[in-house]
C-alpha positions as CSV (number, residue, x, y, z in Angstrom):
1,M,-5.5,16.1,61.6
2,A,-5.1,12.4,61.1
3,A,-2.9,9.9,61.4
4,L,-0.2,8.5,59.0
5,T,-2.5,6.0,56.6
6,F,-1.4,3.5,54.5
7,D,-3.3,2.0,51.8
8,L,-2.3,-1.5,50.3
9,Q,-2.8,-1.1,46.4
10,H,-1.6,-4.0,45.5
11,T,1.1,-7.1,45.8
12,D,3.4,-8.4,43.1
13,S,2.3,-12.8,42.8
14,I,5.8,-13.3,42.1
15,T,8.4,-10.9,44.3
16,R,7.0,-9.5,47.7
17,A,6.9,-5.7,46.1
18,R,4.2,-3.8,46.5
19,A,1.8,-0.8,46.0
20,G,0.7,1.7,48.0
21,R,-0.6,5.1,49.0
22,I,0.8,6.6,52.0
23,T,-1.7,9.6,53.0
24,T,-0.5,12.4,55.6
25,D,-1.9,15.7,56.6
26,H,0.7,17.5,53.8
27,G,-0.5,15.0,51.3
28,E,-0.4,11.5,49.6
29,I,2.6,9.5,48.5
30,D,2.7,7.0,46.3
31,T,4.8,3.8,47.5
32,P,7.3,2.3,46.7
33,I,9.0,6.3,46.8
34,F,12.5,8.1,46.6
35,M,12.8,11.2,49.3
36,P,15.6,13.4,48.2
37,V,17.7,13.9,51.1
38,G,17.5,17.6,51.9
39,T,20.1,17.6,55.0
40,V,20.2,21.1,56.5
41,G,16.4,22.0,54.9
42,S,17.7,21.9,51.5
43,V,18.5,19.3,48.5
44,K,22.0,20.6,48.0
45,A,22.2,22.3,44.7
46,V,18.3,21.9,44.1
47,T,15.5,24.5,44.2
48,Q,12.5,24.1,46.0
49,Q,10.6,24.9,42.9
50,Q,12.6,22.1,41.0
51,L,12.2,19.3,43.0
52,Y,8.5,19.8,43.0
53,E,8.4,20.2,38.5
54,D,11.4,18.9,37.7
55,V,12.0,16.0,40.0
56,Q,8.3,15.4,40.9
57,A,9.4,14.8,44.7
58,Q,6.5,13.9,46.8
59,I,8.4,13.8,50.1
60,I,11.8,14.7,51.9
61,L,14.1,14.1,54.3
62,G,15.4,16.8,56.9
63,N,18.2,16.0,59.6
64,T,17.8,16.5,63.3
65,Y,21.5,16.8,63.8
66,H,22.1,19.5,61.2
67,L,18.9,21.9,62.2
68,Y,19.1,21.7,65.7
69,L,22.3,23.1,65.7
70,R,21.7,25.5,62.8
71,P,19.6,27.4,61.9
72,G,18.7,26.4,65.5
73,L,14.8,25.3,66.9
74,E,14.3,29.3,67.7
75,T,14.3,30.0,64.2
76,L,12.6,27.2,62.9
77,E,9.9,27.1,65.6
78,A,9.6,31.5,65.0
79,A,9.0,30.3,61.2
80,G,6.2,28.0,61.9
81,G,8.2,24.8,61.4
82,L,10.4,23.7,58.5
83,H,7.6,23.7,55.8
84,R,7.2,27.4,56.2
85,F,11.0,28.3,56.5
86,N,11.9,26.3,53.8
87,G,8.6,26.6,51.8
88,W,8.1,22.2,50.8
89,H,4.4,22.1,51.4
90,K,4.6,18.6,50.9
91,P,5.4,15.8,53.6
92,I,8.9,15.9,55.2
93,L,10.5,13.0,57.2
94,T,13.3,14.0,59.6
95,D,15.6,11.5,60.7
96,S,16.7,11.4,64.4
97,G,20.4,12.4,64.0
98,G,21.1,9.5,65.8
99,Y,23.4,8.3,62.7
100,Q,25.0,11.4,62.6
101,V,25.8,11.9,66.3
102,F,27.3,8.0,65.9
103,S,29.3,8.5,62.9
104,L,30.9,11.4,65.4
105,A,32.8,8.5,66.9
106,N,35.6,10.6,68.7
107,S,33.3,13.2,69.4
108,R,30.3,11.8,71.3
109,K,29.7,9.9,74.5
110,L,27.5,7.4,74.8
111,T,25.1,6.4,78.0
112,E,21.7,5.0,78.9
113,E,20.6,8.5,79.1
114,G,21.4,9.3,75.7
115,A,24.3,10.5,73.4
116,L,26.3,13.6,74.5
117,F,28.6,15.0,71.4
118,Q,30.4,18.1,70.1
119,S,29.3,20.4,67.6
120,H,31.3,19.9,63.9
121,I,30.1,23.9,63.7
122,D,32.0,25.1,67.1
123,G,32.7,22.4,69.4
124,S,30.0,23.1,71.8
125,K,28.5,20.2,73.9
126,H,25.0,19.1,73.6
127,L,22.9,16.3,75.0
128,F,20.5,14.1,72.8
129,T,18.0,11.9,75.0
130,P,15.3,9.8,73.2
131,E,13.2,12.6,75.0
132,S,15.1,15.2,73.5
133,V,14.9,14.0,70.3
134,M,11.2,13.8,70.2
135,D,11.2,17.1,71.3
136,I,13.7,18.7,68.8
137,Q,11.5,16.8,65.8
138,R,8.1,18.0,66.7
139,S,9.6,21.5,66.6
140,I,11.3,20.8,63.3
141,G,8.0,20.0,62.3
142,G,8.3,16.6,60.3
143,D,4.8,14.5,59.3
144,I,7.5,11.4,60.0
145,I,9.8,11.7,62.7
146,M,12.2,9.0,63.5
147,A,13.1,7.1,66.8
148,F,16.3,7.7,68.6
149,D,18.8,5.0,67.9
150,E,22.1,3.3,67.8
151,C,23.3,3.0,64.4
152,P,26.4,0.5,65.2
153,S,29.2,0.9,62.5
154,Y,30.1,-2.3,60.1
155,P,31.8,-4.9,61.3
156,S,30.3,-5.2,64.8
157,D,31.1,-8.1,67.2
158,Y,27.8,-9.7,68.5
159,A,27.9,-8.8,72.0
160,Y,28.0,-5.1,70.8
161,A,25.7,-5.7,68.7
162,K,23.3,-7.0,70.8
163,K,23.9,-4.3,73.8
164,S,23.0,-1.5,71.1
165,M,20.0,-3.2,70.0
166,E,18.8,-3.3,73.2
167,L,19.7,0.3,74.1
168,T,18.2,1.0,70.7
169,H,14.7,-1.0,72.5
170,R,15.1,0.9,76.0
171,W,15.4,4.3,74.0
172,L,12.5,3.1,72.0
173,D,10.1,2.8,74.6
174,R,11.3,6.7,76.3
175,C,10.3,7.6,72.3
176,I,7.0,6.4,72.6
177,A,6.2,8.0,75.9
178,R,7.9,11.1,75.2
179,F,5.8,11.1,71.5
180,N,2.5,10.5,73.2
181,S,2.5,12.4,76.0
182,T,3.4,15.6,73.6
183,P,1.0,17.3,71.5
184,D,1.3,17.5,67.8
185,K,3.1,21.4,66.5
186,Y,1.8,24.1,63.9
187,G,-2.0,22.1,63.3
188,Y,-1.2,19.1,61.7
189,T,-0.6,15.3,63.0
190,Q,3.3,14.3,63.2
191,N,3.9,10.6,63.5
192,L,6.8,8.3,64.7
193,F,8.7,5.5,62.9
194,P,10.6,3.0,65.0
195,I,13.7,1.5,63.8
196,V,15.0,-2.1,63.3
197,Q,18.6,-2.5,64.3
198,G,20.3,-5.9,65.6
199,S,23.9,-5.5,63.0
200,T,24.4,-8.8,60.6
201,F,23.4,-11.5,63.2
202,K,19.9,-13.4,62.2
203,D,18.9,-13.7,66.0
204,L,19.5,-10.5,66.8
205,R,17.9,-8.9,63.8
206,T,14.7,-11.3,63.9
207,A,14.4,-10.4,68.2
208,S,14.5,-6.8,66.9
209,A,12.0,-6.4,64.0
210,E,9.4,-8.4,66.5
211,F,10.6,-5.8,69.3
212,I,9.6,-3.0,66.5
213,A,6.2,-4.8,65.5
214,S,4.9,-5.3,68.3
215,R,4.9,-1.4,69.3
216,H,2.1,-0.7,66.2
217,A,3.9,2.2,64.8
218,T,1.9,4.2,62.0
219,G,5.0,3.1,59.9
220,N,8.6,0.9,60.7
221,A,11.8,1.9,59.5
222,I,15.1,-0.9,58.3
223,G,18.5,0.9,60.1
224,G,22.3,-0.3,60.6
225,L,22.1,-1.6,56.9
226,S,24.1,-0.3,53.8
227,V,26.6,0.7,56.3
228,G,29.9,-1.3,54.8
229,E,28.5,-5.0,55.1
230,P,28.5,-6.5,51.7
231,T,25.3,-6.6,49.0
232,G,24.2,-9.9,49.5
233,S,24.1,-9.4,53.5
234,M,21.8,-6.2,53.0
235,Y,19.3,-7.7,50.8
236,E,19.5,-10.7,53.3
237,F,18.3,-8.8,56.6
238,T,16.1,-6.3,54.3
239,A,14.2,-9.5,53.2
240,L,14.1,-10.9,57.4
241,C,13.0,-7.4,58.4
242,C,10.4,-7.3,56.0
243,E,8.9,-10.7,56.6
244,I,8.2,-9.9,60.2
245,L,7.0,-6.2,59.8
246,P,3.6,-5.8,59.1
247,V,2.3,-5.9,56.4
248,Q,-0.5,-2.9,56.5
249,K,2.1,-0.5,57.6
250,P,4.9,1.2,55.5
251,R,8.7,-0.1,55.5
252,Y,11.4,2.4,55.3
253,L,15.1,0.7,54.6
254,M,17.4,3.7,55.5
255,G,20.0,5.3,53.3
256,V,19.7,2.7,50.7
257,G,21.3,3.2,47.4
258,T,22.5,2.6,44.3
259,P,19.1,2.2,41.3
260,W,19.1,-1.4,41.7
261,N,19.5,-1.4,45.4
262,I,16.4,-0.2,45.3
263,L,14.7,-2.3,42.5
264,E,15.9,-5.2,44.6
265,A,14.8,-4.3,48.0
266,I,11.3,-3.1,46.1
267,A,10.8,-6.8,45.2
268,L,11.6,-7.3,48.7
269,G,8.8,-5.7,50.1
270,V,10.3,-2.1,51.5
271,D,8.4,0.7,50.4
272,M,10.3,4.3,51.5
273,F,13.9,5.0,50.5
274,D,16.2,8.0,50.9
275,C,19.7,8.0,49.9
276,V,22.5,10.9,49.4
277,M,24.1,9.1,46.4
278,P,21.9,11.1,43.6
279,T,22.6,14.8,44.5
280,R,26.3,13.3,45.8
281,N,27.6,11.5,42.6
282,G,25.9,14.3,40.9
283,R,28.4,16.4,41.9
284,N,31.0,14.8,41.2
285,A,30.0,14.2,37.6
286,M,28.2,10.6,38.1
287,L,25.0,10.7,36.0
288,F,22.3,7.7,36.8
289,T,20.2,7.3,33.4
290,S,18.2,4.6,32.3
291,N,20.6,3.2,29.6
292,G,23.3,2.8,32.4
293,V,25.9,5.1,34.3
294,I,27.7,8.1,32.8
295,N,30.7,10.1,33.8
296,I,29.9,13.3,32.5
297,D,33.4,14.4,32.6
298,N,34.6,11.9,30.8
299,K,36.0,12.8,26.3
300,K,33.8,10.4,24.4
301,W,30.6,13.0,26.0
302,E,32.2,16.3,24.4
303,R,30.4,16.8,21.0
304,D,27.3,14.4,22.4
305,F,24.4,17.0,21.2
306,S,22.0,14.4,22.6
307,P,19.8,14.7,25.9
308,I,20.9,13.9,29.1
309,D,18.3,10.9,28.9
310,E,15.6,11.4,26.8
311,A,13.2,8.6,28.8
312,I,13.2,10.7,31.4
313,D,10.2,13.1,31.8
314,S,11.7,16.1,33.8
315,P,12.9,19.3,31.5
316,V,16.1,19.0,32.5
317,S,16.9,15.5,31.6
318,G,15.4,16.2,28.1
319,Y,16.5,19.9,27.8
320,Y,20.2,19.9,28.4
321,S,22.8,17.6,25.8
322,K,25.4,15.8,27.3
323,A,28.2,17.6,25.6
324,Y,26.9,21.2,27.9
325,L,26.8,19.4,31.2
326,R,30.3,18.2,30.2
327,H,31.3,22.0,29.5
328,L,29.1,23.0,32.7
329,V,31.3,20.5,34.5
330,K,34.5,20.7,32.9
331,A,34.7,24.7,33.5
332,K,33.6,24.4,37.1
333,E,30.3,26.0,36.6
334,I,28.0,26.0,39.6
335,L,25.0,25.3,37.3
336,G,26.6,21.8,36.5
337,L,26.1,20.9,40.0
338,T,22.6,21.6,39.4
339,I,21.6,20.0,36.1
340,A,23.5,17.1,37.4
341,S,21.6,16.3,40.5
342,V,17.9,17.4,39.5
343,H,18.6,15.2,36.6
344,N,19.9,12.3,39.2
345,L,16.6,13.4,40.9
346,A,14.3,13.1,38.3
347,F,16.3,9.5,36.9
348,Y,15.5,8.2,41.0
349,L,11.7,8.9,41.0
350,W,10.9,8.1,37.6
351,L,13.0,4.8,38.3
352,V,10.0,4.2,41.3
353,R,7.3,5.4,39.5
354,E,8.3,2.8,36.6
355,A,8.2,0.1,39.4
356,R,5.0,1.1,40.6
357,A,3.5,0.9,37.0
358,H,5.3,-2.9,36.6
359,I,4.1,-3.6,40.1
360,L,0.1,-3.1,39.2
361,A,0.7,-4.3,35.5
362,G,1.8,-7.4,37.0
363,D,5.3,-7.9,35.6
364,Y,7.6,-6.3,37.6
365,A,9.9,-9.6,38.2
366,S,10.8,-9.7,34.4
367,W,11.0,-5.7,34.7
368,K,12.9,-5.5,37.6
369,A,15.3,-8.3,36.0
370,E,15.9,-6.6,32.8
371,M,17.0,-3.1,34.5
372,V,19.2,-4.4,37.0
373,V,21.5,-5.5,34.3
374,R,20.7,-1.9,32.1
375,L,20.9,0.4,35.0
376,Q,24.9,-0.5,36.2
377,Q,26.2,-0.9,32.7
378,R,28.4,1.9,32.6
379,L,28.0,3.9,29.6
């Protein structure tokens, strides 16, 4: 058993894009990387075999709030943790549940101790504290577990954003103390990542990034962005955080985003991404491709028998035609949701592999400039 390590292999000479390798007890992760979101222990409409073979995923997410409520910790512990429960044997990152709890604004109460909230399933009341969230994530079994933070909504006024950030920092120290005083579970090393907050205020973001950097964690996350702020602000504060967070530790931008968001954030120095967009949009007939965005519901695809995207090295993307996928979507066949979701995830993983290749080749800046324009086209 060994703590997570990060080998920074190359940094682009024009941008701050980086290629690296994260090593965990469940395997290696080449960065930059996109992490499919498996909220309740599954990536919606996608099997683990498809994640291994078609998507070529290297790490997936589990959600603490949802897994805590269902199937519950007793079941997960009896199974030997989430890896054994769901059959995913590569790394797993668990988020802290903070974002879900704080999105339940009408059914939760925030105090210094933690967050009291009502289950969306049965209305039962539960208390998440920094300590309990560490224990819960230990039991779920993430290779990377996230600190319990408050994610303020956008827009937030300065006073609230400052108060929220300071609470997140106090909670972080409690997370670290609990994490350091409890053993790893299931025979492999678990690693704690803290989260930068501070909303869209430069001095708060700076203070938070400096505070997080001072805790010398194995990796660091940037939270509280992609919550409704202008895209320019997201890039501005991502860049600011990346300037402060340690170079030799992986940086994770939480909840971002579109393919072009990801390419721009890679250029700012981010290594890790997650978002529900590829699967959620896929289930709603939006496909991301190497040439632009497709609404597969449109009649123009009715007799287009070409593959969904021949550029993507995924059996799904190169095998099924646009016409067939459109037929499935129009007929409301469940298979349509699966094909669209698998394709979009395969595209995202292809995109970060391509980004990595161009970082290593030294031409990331010119490639990104071309791709950002191409990917945003509506086909």
